[in-house]
C-alpha positions as CSV (number, residue, x, y, z in Angstrom):
1,X,10.3,-11.8,-33.1
2,X,10.3,-15.6,-33.1
3,X,13.3,-15.8,-35.5
4,X,15.6,-14.6,-32.7
5,X,14.4,-17.0,-30.0
6,X,17.3,-18.9,-28.6
7,X,19.8,-16.9,-30.6
8,X,22.3,-14.3,-29.6
9,X,21.0,-10.8,-30.6
10,X,23.3,-8.1,-31.7
11,X,21.9,-4.6,-31.0
12,X,22.9,-1.1,-30.0
13,X,23.5,-0.1,-26.4
14,X,24.8,2.9,-24.5
15,X,27.8,1.6,-22.6
16,X,29.6,3.2,-19.7
17,X,33.2,2.3,-19.9
18,X,34.4,4.4,-17.0
19,X,32.9,6.4,-14.2
20,X,31.8,9.8,-15.3
21,X,32.9,9.4,-18.9
22,X,30.4,9.8,-21.7
23,X,28.4,6.8,-22.6
24,X,29.4,5.2,-26.0
25,X,26.9,3.7,-28.4
26,X,28.2,0.2,-29.1
27,X,27.1,-3.0,-30.8
28,X,26.6,-5.5,-28.0
29,X,25.7,-9.2,-28.0
30,X,22.7,-10.1,-25.8
31,X,22.5,-13.8,-24.9
32,X,19.2,-15.7,-24.8
33,X,17.4,-15.8,-21.4
34,X,18.2,-18.6,-19.0
35,X,15.9,-20.2,-16.4
36,X,13.4,-17.6,-14.9
37,X,14.7,-14.9,-17.2
38,X,13.1,-12.9,-20.0
39,X,14.6,-11.1,-22.9
40,X,12.9,-7.8,-23.6
41,X,13.0,-5.4,-26.5
42,X,13.2,-2.0,-25.0
43,X,11.1,0.6,-26.9
44,X,11.3,3.5,-24.5
45,X,13.6,4.3,-21.6
46,X,14.0,7.4,-19.5
47,X,16.8,8.8,-17.4
48,X,16.6,8.7,-13.6
49,X,19.0,10.5,-11.3
50,X,19.9,7.1,-9.8
51,X,21.5,6.2,-13.2
52,X,23.6,9.4,-13.1
53,X,24.6,8.8,-9.4
54,X,26.0,5.4,-10.1
55,X,27.5,6.4,-13.4
56,X,29.5,9.0,-11.5
57,X,30.3,6.7,-8.7
58,X,33.8,5.3,-8.3
59,X,32.8,1.7,-8.1
60,X,34.6,-1.2,-9.9
61,X,31.7,-2.4,-12.0
62,X,32.6,-1.1,-15.4
63,X,31.9,-1.5,-18.3
64,X,28.2,-1.3,-17.5
65,X,24.9,-0.7,-19.2
66,X,22.7,1.6,-17.1
67,X,19.0,2.4,-17.3
68,X,16.0,1.2,-15.2
69,X,12.9,3.3,-16.1
70,X,11.6,1.8,-19.3
71,X,8.9,0.0,-21.2
72,X,9.2,-2.8,-23.7
73,X,7.9,-6.0,-25.3
74,X,8.8,-9.6,-24.4
75,X,11.0,-11.1,-27.2
76,X,11.5,-14.6,-25.6
77,X,11.4,-16.3,-22.2
78,X,13.6,-18.8,-20.5
79,X,12.8,-22.1,-18.9
80,X,10.3,-22.0,-16.1
81,X,8.7,-18.7,-17.1
82,X,4.9,-19.1,-17.2
83,X,3.6,-15.6,-16.4
84,X,4.9,-14.0,-19.6
85,X,5.0,-14.8,-23.3
86,X,6.5,-13.2,-26.4
87,X,4.6,-10.1,-27.3
88,X,3.6,-9.1,-23.8
89,X,4.0,-5.5,-22.8
90,X,6.1,-5.1,-19.7
91,X,7.7,-2.5,-17.4
92,X,11.1,-3.5,-16.0
93,X,11.6,-2.7,-12.3
94,X,14.8,-2.2,-10.3
95,X,13.4,-4.3,-7.5
96,X,11.4,-7.5,-7.8
97,X,8.8,-9.8,-6.5
98,X,9.6,-13.5,-6.3
99,X,6.2,-14.3,-4.7
100,X,7.7,-16.9,-2.5
101,X,9.7,-15.2,0.3
102,X,8.3,-13.8,3.6
103,X,8.3,-10.2,2.3
104,X,6.4,-11.2,-0.9
105,X,3.8,-13.1,1.1
106,X,3.4,-10.2,3.6
107,X,0.7,-7.7,2.9
108,X,2.8,-5.0,4.4
109,X,6.2,-5.4,2.7
110,X,7.5,-5.2,-0.9
111,X,11.2,-5.8,0.0
112,X,11.6,-9.2,-1.7
113,X,14.5,-11.2,-0.2
114,X,15.6,-12.5,-3.6
115,X,15.1,-9.5,-5.9
116,X,15.3,-6.3,-3.9
117,X,17.6,-3.7,-5.4
118,X,21.3,-4.5,-5.4
119,X,23.5,-1.9,-7.0
120,X,26.6,-3.9,-6.5
121,X,25.5,-6.9,-8.5
122,X,26.3,-6.8,-12.2
123,X,25.4,-10.3,-13.2
124,X,22.3,-12.6,-13.4
125,X,21.3,-14.6,-10.4
126,X,20.9,-17.8,-12.3
127,X,24.5,-18.4,-13.1
128,X,26.4,-15.4,-11.9
129,X,27.2,-14.3,-15.4
130,X,26.3,-11.3,-17.6
131,X,24.0,-11.7,-20.7
132,X,25.8,-8.7,-22.4
133,X,29.1,-8.9,-24.1
134,X,31.3,-7.1,-26.7
135,X,33.7,-9.3,-28.6
136,X,33.6,-11.9,-25.8
137,X,34.2,-9.3,-23.0
138,X,31.3,-9.2,-20.5
139,X,29.4,-6.0,-19.9
140,X,27.9,-5.6,-16.5
141,X,24.2,-5.3,-15.8
142,X,22.7,-2.5,-13.6
143,X,20.0,-3.2,-10.9
144,X,18.9,-6.2,-13.0
145,X,17.4,-4.1,-15.8
146,X,20.0,-2.3,-18.0
147,X,17.5,-0.6,-20.2
148,X,19.9,1.6,-22.1
149,X,20.1,-1.3,-24.6
150,X,17.7,-2.2,-27.4
151,X,17.5,-5.7,-25.9
152,X,18.0,-6.7,-22.3
153,X,17.6,-9.8,-20.1
154,X,15.7,-9.5,-16.9
155,X,14.6,-11.8,-14.1
156,X,10.9,-12.6,-14.5
157,X,10.3,-11.3,-11.0
158,X,11.4,-7.8,-12.0
159,X,8.9,-7.4,-14.9
160,X,5.3,-6.2,-14.5
161,X,3.0,-7.3,-17.3
162,X,0.8,-4.3,-18.3
163,X,-2.2,-3.4,-20.5
164,X,-1.0,-3.6,-24.1
165,X,-3.0,-0.5,-24.9
166,X,-1.0,1.6,-22.5
167,X,1.4,4.0,-24.3
168,X,4.9,2.8,-23.3
169,X,6.4,6.2,-24.0
170,X,4.3,7.5,-21.2
171,X,3.9,4.7,-18.7
172,X,7.6,3.8,-18.7
173,X,8.2,6.4,-16.0
174,X,5.8,4.4,-13.7
175,X,8.5,1.8,-13.3
176,X,10.5,4.0,-10.8
177,X,10.1,7.6,-9.7
178,X,6.4,8.2,-10.3
179,X,5.2,5.1,-8.5
180,X,7.6,5.7,-5.7
181,X,6.1,9.2,-5.0
182,X,2.5,8.2,-5.7
183,X,2.7,5.1,-3.5
184,X,4.5,7.0,-0.7
185,X,1.4,9.1,-0.3
186,X,-1.4,6.7,-1.1
187,X,0.1,3.5,0.4
188,X,2.2,4.8,3.3
189,X,1.2,8.3,4.4
190,X,-2.5,7.6,3.6
191,X,-3.9,11.1,4.1
192,X,-7.6,11.4,4.9
193,X,-9.9,13.4,2.8
194,X,-9.7,17.0,3.8
195,X,-6.3,16.7,5.4
196,X,-3.2,18.8,5.0
197,X,-0.1,17.4,3.4
198,X,3.4,18.9,2.9
199,X,5.7,17.6,0.1
200,X,9.4,18.2,0.4
201,X,11.1,18.4,-3.0
202,X,9.1,19.0,-6.2
203,X,11.1,16.9,-8.7
204,X,9.4,14.0,-10.5
205,X,9.0,12.0,-7.3
206,X,7.6,14.9,-5.3
207,X,5.2,15.8,-8.0
208,X,3.9,12.3,-7.9
209,X,3.6,12.5,-4.2
210,X,1.5,15.7,-4.5
211,X,-0.7,13.9,-7.1
212,X,-1.2,11.2,-4.6
213,X,-2.4,13.7,-2.0
214,X,-4.7,15.2,-4.6
215,X,-6.2,11.8,-5.4
216,X,-6.7,11.2,-1.7
217,X,-8.6,14.4,-1.3
218,X,-6.3,16.5,0.7
219,X,-7.6,20.0,1.2
220,X,-4.1,21.7,1.4
221,X,-1.0,20.4,-0.3
222,X,2.0,22.5,0.6
223,X,5.0,22.2,-1.8
224,X,8.4,22.8,-0.3
225,X,11.4,23.4,-2.5
226,X,14.5,25.6,-2.7
227,X,13.8,26.3,-6.4
228,X,10.7,28.6,-6.7
229,X,10.7,28.0,-10.5
230,X,9.1,24.6,-9.8
231,X,6.0,26.0,-8.1
232,X,3.9,26.8,-11.1
233,X,4.3,23.3,-12.6
234,X,3.5,21.7,-9.2
235,X,0.0,23.3,-9.3
236,X,-0.8,20.9,-12.1
237,X,-0.2,18.0,-9.7
238,X,-2.4,19.4,-6.9
239,X,-0.1,21.6,-4.9
240,X,-2.1,24.5,-3.5
241,X,0.6,26.6,-1.8
242,X,4.3,26.8,-1.6
243,X,7.2,27.5,0.8
244,X,10.8,28.2,-0.2
245,X,12.9,27.8,2.9
246,X,15.4,30.4,1.6
247,X,12.7,33.0,2.0
248,X,12.6,32.7,5.8
249,X,15.0,33.2,8.7
250,X,13.6,30.4,10.8
251,X,13.4,26.6,10.3
252,X,10.9,25.6,7.6
253,X,9.1,23.3,10.0
254,X,8.3,26.3,12.2
255,X,6.9,28.1,9.1
256,X,4.7,25.2,8.2
257,X,3.5,24.7,11.8
258,X,2.4,28.4,11.8
259,X,0.7,28.0,8.5
260,X,-1.3,25.0,9.6
261,X,-2.2,25.6,13.3
262,X,0.4,23.3,14.7
263,X,1.6,21.2,11.8
264,X,0.4,19.2,8.8
265,X,-1.4,15.9,9.1
266,X,1.1,14.2,6.7
267,X,4.4,15.0,5.1
268,X,6.3,13.2,2.3
269,X,10.1,13.9,1.9
270,X,11.4,13.3,-1.6
271,X,14.8,14.9,-1.7
272,X,17.2,12.7,0.3
273,X,18.6,15.8,2.0
274,X,19.0,15.0,5.7
275,X,17.9,18.5,6.8
276,X,14.8,18.2,4.7
277,X,14.1,14.8,6.3
278,X,14.3,16.3,9.7
279,X,12.1,19.2,8.8
280,X,9.5,16.9,7.2
281,X,9.3,15.0,10.4
282,X,9.2,17.9,12.7
283,X,6.5,19.8,10.7
284,X,3.8,17.2,11.3
285,X,1.2,17.7,13.9
286,X,1.7,16.1,17.3
287,X,-0.9,13.5,18.3
288,X,-1.5,12.2,14.8
289,X,1.0,13.5,12.3
290,X,2.8,11.0,10.0
291,X,6.0,11.8,8.1
292,X,7.2,9.5,5.3
293,X,10.8,9.5,4.1
294,X,11.3,8.6,0.4
295,X,14.6,10.2,-0.6
296,X,17.9,8.3,-0.2
297,X,20.4,10.2,2.0
298,X,24.1,10.3,1.8
299,X,25.7,7.2,3.3
300,X,27.2,9.1,6.2
301,X,24.0,11.1,7.0
302,X,22.6,10.9,10.5
303,X,18.9,11.7,11.4
304,X,18.7,13.7,14.5
305,X,15.6,14.9,16.3
306,X,14.6,15.3,20.0
307,X,12.9,12.1,21.4
308,X,10.0,14.2,22.5
309,X,9.0,14.7,18.9
310,X,8.2,11.0,18.9
311,X,6.9,10.8,22.4
312,X,4.4,13.5,21.4
313,X,2.8,10.9,19.1
314,X,4.3,11.9,15.8
315,X,5.1,8.9,13.5
316,X,8.1,8.5,11.2
317,X,8.0,6.0,8.4
318,X,10.2,5.0,5.5
319,X,9.2,3.6,2.2
320,X,10.7,1.7,-0.7
321,X,9.2,2.0,-4.2
322,X,6.0,3.4,-2.7
323,X,5.3,0.1,-1.0
324,X,4.2,-1.3,-4.4
325,X,4.9,-4.9,-5.2
326,X,6.1,-4.7,-8.8
327,X,4.3,-7.7,-10.4
328,X,1.1,-7.5,-8.3
329,X,0.6,-3.8,-8.0
330,X,2.1,-1.9,-11.0
331,X,-0.5,-3.1,-13.5
332,X,-3.2,-1.3,-11.5
333,X,-1.1,1.9,-11.4
334,X,-1.0,1.8,-15.2
335,X,-4.7,1.4,-15.2
336,X,-5.0,4.5,-13.0
337,X,-3.2,6.4,-15.8
338,X,-5.4,4.8,-18.4
339,X,-8.6,5.7,-16.7
340,X,-7.3,9.3,-16.0
341,X,-8.3,8.8,-12.4
342,X,-9.5,12.0,-10.8
């Protein structure tokens, strides 16, 4: 790897030239990392729905290299980078941890002022320029990661150094959806042992949320999804029973309340559908129930519920990346996988 330090690297990348048009495999030039930046050789990357959403979006930032769930190895580091060195195994993360701002110093927040997700920025913070180009034409970055390239340049604050023995083809998914769901349950909902938990949406994030409830020792984990084909797979992640709202002629929150003698202790919403969000809140038990919203709703969505649902001591919370700080916390999530925590 050392022979490429300080040099422009030519490699392959999947480039989006226009919204909704097929990605094109191109040879791109990847410039060396500048101050507080790291150039990473991407070995494995997965596809998250967020990549698809912004690929379809009619925004002006094209051409662009998408991708943000990945695992790789540090090729070289820029000036001022002391936490990482060539050869380190890392997970790029769409949000970051500068370790200096009020959010990073807070024990409660992971919403770094400097490095929190910004889908509108397509350049590096250091100089406002892209590190990708084709024949001199800049190619925009995506959420600071752009992992659909064999090499990419990332701010050091958006890289989690992990156990080199961890299989990157498996743990790469911990850099986004899985940690988001797992953390939403373990770090935010915090169900007690023996409690009841409802998980809305049984995609990757919801399955991770169910797994979190299983790890916490929940006695009942109710999976809620409009697609009953997902139920069997969800059993592997701890779900004990299931509800398909289409099977009932009443609101699903009423169905769950009847199933659980007044409501679940905790709920985690992982769809981004506003109706599911409202149901997730209204299905928790009065007095102590906590609902956690994970899914990102449509920009015009409005959350409506009667104020008495709050006055009756239900709690509504939101979470971002499962409340994990990328650099400080992700290595321990990888270790959970490595130890096959039960």
